[in-house]
C-alpha positions as CSV (number, residue, x, y, z in Angstrom):
1,M,101.8,148.6,109.7
2,K,100.8,149.9,106.3
3,H,97.9,152.4,106.2
4,V,95.5,151.8,103.4
5,V,92.7,154.3,102.8
6,F,89.7,153.2,100.6
7,V,87.4,155.9,99.2
8,D,83.8,154.9,98.3
9,S,83.2,151.4,96.9
10,T,81.0,149.1,94.9
11,V,79.2,146.4,96.8
12,S,81.7,143.8,95.7
13,G,84.5,146.2,96.5
14,L,83.7,146.0,100.2
15,L,85.6,142.7,100.1
16,A,88.8,144.7,99.7
17,F,88.6,145.7,103.3
18,E,89.1,142.1,104.4
19,A,91.9,141.6,101.9
20,A,93.8,144.6,103.2
21,K,93.3,143.5,106.8
22,R,94.5,140.0,105.9
23,L,97.7,141.7,104.6
24,G,98.2,143.3,108.0
25,C,97.1,146.8,107.1
26,H,95.5,149.6,109.1
27,V,92.3,150.2,107.1
28,T,90.4,153.4,106.8
29,F,87.2,153.8,104.7
30,I,85.9,157.2,103.6
31,H,82.3,157.1,102.5
32,Q,80.9,160.3,100.9
33,R,77.2,161.3,101.3
34,D,76.9,162.9,97.9
35,A,77.4,160.9,94.6
36,S,78.5,157.7,96.3
37,F,78.4,154.6,94.1
38,L,77.9,152.4,97.2
39,T,75.0,154.5,98.4
40,I,73.3,154.3,95.0
41,S,73.6,150.5,95.2
42,I,72.5,149.8,98.8
43,K,70.0,152.7,99.0
44,D,69.3,153.3,102.7
45,D,70.1,149.8,103.9
46,T,73.3,150.6,105.9
47,S,73.0,147.2,107.6
48,R,74.6,145.7,104.4
49,L,77.8,147.5,105.4
50,E,78.1,146.0,108.9
51,P,79.7,142.6,107.9
52,Y,82.5,144.5,106.1
53,L,83.1,147.3,108.6
54,R,84.5,144.8,111.1
55,Y,87.7,144.9,109.0
56,V,87.8,148.7,109.1
57,D,89.8,150.6,111.7
58,A,88.2,153.9,110.9
59,Y,84.9,154.6,109.1
60,L,84.6,158.2,108.1
61,R,81.7,160.1,106.4
62,I,82.1,163.3,104.5
63,D,79.8,165.4,102.3
64,N,81.6,165.0,99.0
65,L,84.9,164.5,97.3
66,E,85.0,167.6,95.2
67,G,85.6,170.4,97.7
68,G,88.3,171.1,100.2
69,E,86.8,168.8,102.9
70,F,88.2,165.7,101.2
71,S,91.7,167.2,100.9
72,R,91.7,168.4,104.5
73,L,90.5,165.1,105.8
74,L,93.3,163.2,103.9
75,A,95.9,165.7,105.1
76,N,94.8,165.2,108.7
77,L,94.9,161.4,108.3
78,H,98.3,161.5,106.6
79,A,99.6,163.7,109.5
80,E,98.3,161.3,112.1
81,R,99.3,158.0,110.3
82,P,101.1,158.3,107.0
83,I,99.0,157.0,104.1
84,D,100.7,154.2,102.2
85,A,97.9,153.6,99.7
86,L,94.9,155.5,98.5
87,I,92.4,153.2,96.6
88,S,88.9,153.2,95.2
89,T,86.9,150.5,93.5
90,S,84.2,153.0,92.6
91,E,83.8,154.7,89.3
92,A,82.4,157.7,91.2
93,A,85.6,158.3,93.2
94,I,88.6,157.4,90.9
95,V,89.1,160.9,89.5
96,P,89.2,162.8,92.9
97,V,91.3,159.9,94.4
98,A,93.8,160.4,91.5
99,R,94.0,164.1,92.3
100,E,94.6,163.5,96.0
101,A,97.0,160.5,95.6
102,Q,99.2,162.7,93.4
103,R,99.2,165.4,96.0
104,I,100.1,163.0,98.8
105,G,102.5,161.0,96.7
106,T,101.0,157.5,96.9
107,L,101.1,155.1,94.0
108,Y,98.1,155.8,91.6
109,P,97.5,156.7,88.0
110,R,98.5,160.3,87.5
111,Y,95.5,162.7,87.5
112,E,95.9,164.0,83.9
113,A,96.6,160.6,82.5
114,L,93.6,159.1,84.2
115,C,91.3,161.9,83.1
116,G,92.6,161.3,79.5
117,A,91.5,157.7,79.8
118,V,88.1,157.9,81.5
119,Y,86.7,161.0,79.6
120,K,85.8,159.2,76.4
121,S,86.2,162.0,74.0
122,R,89.8,162.7,75.2
123,L,90.5,159.0,75.0
124,R,89.3,158.9,71.4
125,E,91.4,161.9,70.5
126,T,94.5,160.4,71.9
127,L,94.1,157.1,70.1
128,R,93.5,158.9,66.8
129,A,96.6,161.1,67.3
130,H,98.7,158.0,67.9
131,G,97.3,156.1,64.9
132,L,95.7,153.4,67.1
133,R,92.5,151.7,66.0
134,S,89.5,153.5,67.4
135,P,86.0,154.3,66.0
136,D,85.2,157.6,64.2
137,F,83.4,159.9,66.6
138,E,82.0,163.3,67.3
139,V,80.8,165.1,70.5
140,L,77.4,166.7,70.9
141,S,75.9,168.3,74.0
142,E,72.7,167.1,75.4
143,E,71.1,170.4,74.5
144,Q,72.2,170.0,70.9
145,L,70.8,166.4,70.7
146,I,67.5,167.4,72.2
147,N,67.2,170.5,70.0
148,G,67.5,168.3,66.9
149,V,71.2,168.7,65.9
150,V,71.8,165.7,63.6
151,P,75.1,163.7,64.1
152,S,77.3,163.8,61.0
153,L,78.2,160.1,61.4
154,S,76.1,157.7,59.4
155,L,74.0,155.1,61.1
156,P,74.6,152.7,62.8
157,F,76.3,154.5,65.7
158,V,76.6,154.4,69.5
159,V,75.6,157.3,71.7
160,K,76.9,157.5,75.3
161,P,77.9,160.2,77.8
162,T,81.6,161.3,77.6
163,R,81.8,160.4,81.3
164,G,79.3,157.9,82.7
165,F,78.8,154.4,84.1
166,A,76.4,151.5,84.1
167,K,75.1,152.1,80.6
168,Q,73.1,155.1,81.8
169,F,71.7,157.3,79.0
170,S,73.4,155.2,76.3
171,A,72.1,153.5,73.2
172,I,73.2,151.5,70.1
173,C,71.3,153.0,67.1
174,H,70.9,150.9,64.0
175,S,68.2,153.1,62.5
176,Q,66.7,156.6,62.7
177,T,63.8,155.0,64.7
178,D,66.3,153.8,67.3
179,F,67.9,157.2,67.5
180,D,64.5,158.9,67.8
181,A,63.6,156.5,70.6
182,F,66.9,157.3,72.4
183,L,66.2,161.0,72.3
184,A,62.6,160.6,73.6
185,E,63.9,158.4,76.4
186,L,66.7,160.8,77.2
187,R,64.3,163.7,77.8
188,Q,62.3,161.6,80.2
189,S,65.1,159.6,82.0
190,R,67.1,162.7,82.8
191,K,64.1,164.3,84.5
192,G,63.5,161.2,86.7
193,A,67.1,160.2,87.3
194,D,68.5,159.7,90.8
195,P,70.3,163.0,91.6
196,M,73.5,161.1,92.3
197,I,73.4,159.4,88.9
198,D,72.5,162.7,87.3
199,H,75.5,164.3,89.0
200,L,78.0,161.6,87.9
201,V,77.0,161.4,84.3
202,S,78.1,164.1,81.9
203,R,75.7,166.0,79.6
204,D,78.1,165.9,76.7
205,Y,77.7,162.8,74.5
206,L,80.0,160.8,72.3
207,V,78.5,159.6,69.1
208,E,80.8,157.0,67.6
209,Q,80.9,154.5,64.8
210,Y,79.3,151.1,65.5
211,I,81.8,148.2,65.4
212,D,80.2,144.8,64.9
213,G,82.2,142.3,66.9
214,T,82.4,140.1,70.0
215,L,82.6,141.9,73.3
216,H,85.4,141.2,75.6
217,S,87.2,142.6,78.7
218,A,90.8,142.5,79.7
219,E,91.5,142.7,83.4
220,V,94.8,144.6,83.5
221,I,97.5,145.4,86.0
222,V,100.1,148.0,85.0
223,Q,103.5,148.1,86.8
224,D,106.3,150.5,85.7
225,T,104.5,151.1,82.3
226,K,104.2,147.3,81.6
227,V,100.8,145.8,81.0
228,S,99.9,142.4,82.4
229,C,96.5,140.8,81.9
230,F,95.4,138.5,84.7
231,A,92.1,137.6,83.0
232,T,90.0,138.0,79.9
233,T,86.3,137.6,79.5
234,I,83.8,137.3,76.7
235,R,80.5,139.1,77.3
236,F,77.1,138.1,75.9
237,R,74.4,140.8,75.4
238,A,70.7,140.7,76.0
239,D,68.7,139.4,73.0
240,H,66.2,142.2,73.3
241,S,68.8,145.1,73.7
242,E,72.4,145.0,72.4
243,I,73.5,147.7,74.8
244,L,72.8,145.5,77.8
245,E,75.5,143.0,78.9
246,M,74.1,139.8,80.4
247,T,77.3,137.9,81.2
248,A,81.0,138.1,82.0
249,T,82.4,134.7,81.1
250,M,85.9,133.8,82.2
251,P,88.2,132.9,80.5
252,S,87.3,134.4,77.2
253,G,87.7,131.3,75.0
254,L,90.3,133.2,72.8
255,D,93.4,131.3,71.9
256,A,96.9,132.4,73.0
257,A,97.6,134.4,69.8
258,Q,94.3,136.3,70.1
259,R,95.0,137.1,73.8
260,D,98.5,138.3,72.9
261,E,97.0,140.5,70.2
262,I,94.7,142.1,72.8
263,K,97.5,142.5,75.2
264,A,99.7,144.2,72.6
265,Y,96.9,146.5,71.6
266,V,96.1,147.4,75.2
267,Q,99.8,148.0,75.9
268,A,100.0,150.5,72.9
269,V,96.8,152.2,74.2
270,F,98.2,152.6,77.7
271,S,101.6,153.8,76.4
272,A,99.8,156.5,74.3
273,L,97.7,157.6,77.3
274,G,100.7,157.7,79.7
275,L,99.1,155.2,82.2
276,D,102.1,153.7,83.9
277,V,100.5,152.1,87.0
278,G,97.2,150.8,88.2
279,L,94.5,148.1,87.9
280,Y,92.0,148.5,85.1
281,H,88.9,146.9,83.6
282,V,89.3,147.4,79.8
283,E,86.4,146.7,77.5
284,L,87.0,145.9,73.8
285,L,85.3,144.7,70.7
286,R,87.0,142.1,68.5
287,D,86.2,141.6,64.8
288,A,88.1,140.4,61.7
289,K,90.4,143.5,62.0
290,G,91.4,142.6,65.6
291,P,90.7,144.5,68.8
292,C,89.1,147.9,69.1
293,L,88.8,149.7,72.4
294,V,85.4,150.5,73.9
295,E,86.4,152.1,77.2
296,I,88.9,152.1,80.1
297,N,87.7,151.8,83.7
298,A,90.4,152.6,86.2
299,R,89.0,150.2,88.8
300,M,88.4,146.5,89.6
301,M,86.1,144.6,87.3
302,G,82.4,145.1,88.2
303,S,79.5,143.2,89.5
304,V,80.5,139.9,91.2
305,A,83.2,139.1,88.7
306,P,85.9,139.4,91.5
307,Q,84.2,136.7,93.4
308,M,84.1,134.5,90.3
309,Y,87.8,135.0,89.7
310,R,88.5,134.0,93.3
311,M,86.3,130.9,92.9
312,L,88.0,129.8,89.7
313,T,91.6,130.5,90.8
314,G,91.8,130.6,94.5
315,I,93.4,134.1,94.1
316,D,91.8,137.1,95.8
317,P,91.9,139.9,93.2
318,F,91.5,142.5,95.9
319,E,94.8,141.3,97.4
320,L,96.4,142.0,94.0
321,L,94.8,145.5,94.1
322,V,96.1,146.3,97.6
323,R,99.6,144.9,97.0
324,L,99.8,146.8,93.7
325,H,99.1,150.2,95.4
326,L,101.6,149.4,98.1
327,G,104.2,149.0,95.5
328,E,104.7,145.3,95.7
329,P,105.6,143.4,92.5
330,I,102.7,141.4,91.1
331,L,103.5,138.3,89.1
332,I,100.7,137.2,86.7
333,D,100.1,133.6,85.8
334,D,97.1,133.2,83.5
335,S,97.4,129.4,83.5
336,V,95.6,129.4,86.9
337,L,92.3,129.7,85.0
338,Q,91.7,126.0,84.4
339,R,88.0,126.0,84.8
340,A,85.4,128.4,83.4
341,G,82.7,130.5,85.0
342,S,80.0,133.0,83.9
343,V,78.5,135.8,86.0
344,V,74.9,135.8,84.8
345,T,72.7,138.8,85.3
346,V,69.2,138.1,86.6
347,A,66.9,140.9,85.5
348,S,63.4,141.4,84.2
349,R,62.9,142.0,80.5
350,N,59.8,144.1,80.9
351,G,59.5,144.8,84.6
352,G,56.5,143.8,86.7
353,H,56.1,141.6,89.8
354,I,57.3,138.3,91.0
355,A,54.3,135.8,91.1
356,H,52.4,136.1,94.3
357,D,52.5,132.3,94.6
358,Y,56.3,132.1,94.2
359,D,57.8,129.9,96.9
360,P,61.4,131.0,97.8
361,D,62.1,127.5,99.0
362,T,62.0,126.3,95.4
363,L,65.0,128.3,94.4
364,Q,67.7,126.2,96.1
365,P,66.7,123.0,94.2
366,L,67.1,124.9,90.9
367,L,70.5,126.2,92.0
368,D,71.5,122.7,93.0
369,K,70.4,121.4,89.6
370,Y,72.9,123.8,87.9
371,A,75.5,123.3,90.6
372,I,75.4,127.1,91.3
373,R,77.2,128.0,94.5
374,F,76.8,131.7,94.3
375,C,73.5,133.6,94.0
376,T,72.3,137.0,95.0
377,A,68.9,136.7,93.1
378,H,66.7,136.4,96.1
379,V,63.2,137.8,95.8
380,A,59.9,137.7,97.7
381,P,56.4,136.7,96.4
382,G,54.7,139.7,94.7
383,Q,57.9,141.8,94.8
384,A,58.0,144.6,92.2
385,V,61.0,144.5,89.9
386,N,62.4,147.1,87.4
387,V,62.7,146.7,83.7
388,Y,66.3,145.9,82.8
389,S,67.7,149.1,81.3
390,G,71.2,149.3,82.8
391,N,73.5,147.9,85.4
392,I,71.6,149.7,88.2
393,G,68.4,147.9,89.4
394,T,69.0,144.3,88.4
395,I,67.5,141.5,90.5
396,G,70.8,139.9,91.2
397,H,73.5,137.6,89.8
398,V,74.5,134.0,89.8
399,I,77.9,132.4,89.0
400,V,77.6,129.4,86.7
401,E,80.6,127.1,86.4
402,D,81.6,124.6,83.7
403,D,84.6,123.1,81.9
404,C,84.7,125.7,79.1
405,P,83.5,129.2,78.8
406,H,80.9,128.6,76.1
407,S,79.4,125.7,78.1
408,A,79.1,127.9,81.2
409,A,77.4,130.6,79.1
410,K,75.0,128.2,77.6
411,K,74.2,126.7,81.0
412,G,73.5,130.2,82.3
413,N,70.9,130.9,79.6
414,R,69.1,127.6,80.4
415,F,69.1,128.5,84.0
416,L,67.5,131.9,83.3
417,R,64.7,130.3,81.3
418,E,63.9,127.9,84.2
419,L,64.1,130.7,86.7
420,S,61.6,132.7,84.7
421,S,59.1,129.9,85.1
422,L,59.9,129.8,88.8
423,Y,59.5,133.6,89.3
424,G,56.4,133.8,87.0
425,L,58.1,136.7,85.3
426,E,60.0,136.9,82.0
427,L,63.7,137.4,82.6
428,A,66.1,138.9,80.1
429,T,68.2,136.2,78.3
430,Y,71.1,136.6,75.9
431,T,72.3,135.5,72.6
432,G,75.5,135.4,70.5
433,A,77.1,133.5,67.6
434,E,78.9,131.2,70.1
435,L,75.6,130.2,71.7
436,A,73.9,129.2,68.4
């Protein structure tokens, strides 16, 4: 029986436990107390773990992944039952997992190569050195930004931590007013940030050239240096804030030549970085010049996109993840995506409260009207909701299906408008040339 050890998780990533058990594996889950992406998501509601822990043979808690405790724990586990795969679906854990997988000898991206991909300034430097398309950039510290050091790049530009997640402390600045607002928000938001988030997000910032294009992702499996793409998406952004993604719509609507262009570009990027194995969520912009890399995430696609992929194809992406790390060959057939779906974010544009006279029983008829089979946007009358400022703190998600990606995206926007009326609260909606 193969021994698979999962370290930290996203909420959706908990589904990987069942996939591993279905494949006949002995499953261990290591959940750190400090800087856990899962803990950030579920807060103190540990009851949300219980349905998934029934697929786990050993559930272990440790303080953190940075000190010797993690190494010693894995060494003891490996001595008792050899570890065949060490896996994480959490952005917070992928770097220490890479370090330990290399020490143990399990299949995982090499530590230095992975750091060169997920630390955005190192990534940009590598792409520039290899002559691959990438925005112009510079790096400034948080102290420099707050003390008034002016970026040398001309507006518009994007500002984001060199290592971060969930759009925290990031902005697209089209004007000096936008940049001033970002700096003012940065001073305040860092002070009030969750300590775990503050720990995970770097205090060095990448300031990079703004690329005006459509936003896409490539869901990538790399085996023996060869890149395969098992799905592509198009992503529509909030009409009130370009930095905020509202949808992941699958497939992308790109034709075969455009998908091949993205695959060739991603292959060149991964070859330059020395990433020869792993599963990745790669974000790109595409304009008249072709694809341009936004970032590489060495983990499964986020939110509930894995559930959507399974709904549309009948294939469990977490099985692909486990089999990949066990060294089994993965054959990709992108023709399985015959129908389209869109993960639509349900979030408040301005914050506030759900109407006190909201009746939760009215939600299901609206879901039925749009043939929505998957929904996590369940709220109570009078419930306080946060303003949508990043991927943390949304109300929930729905998966909207249709015959083509643009129809699914359009349907999702109509649903949000009707749901706003039902909640008595203005929800964020999205826009894009394809939705006009």
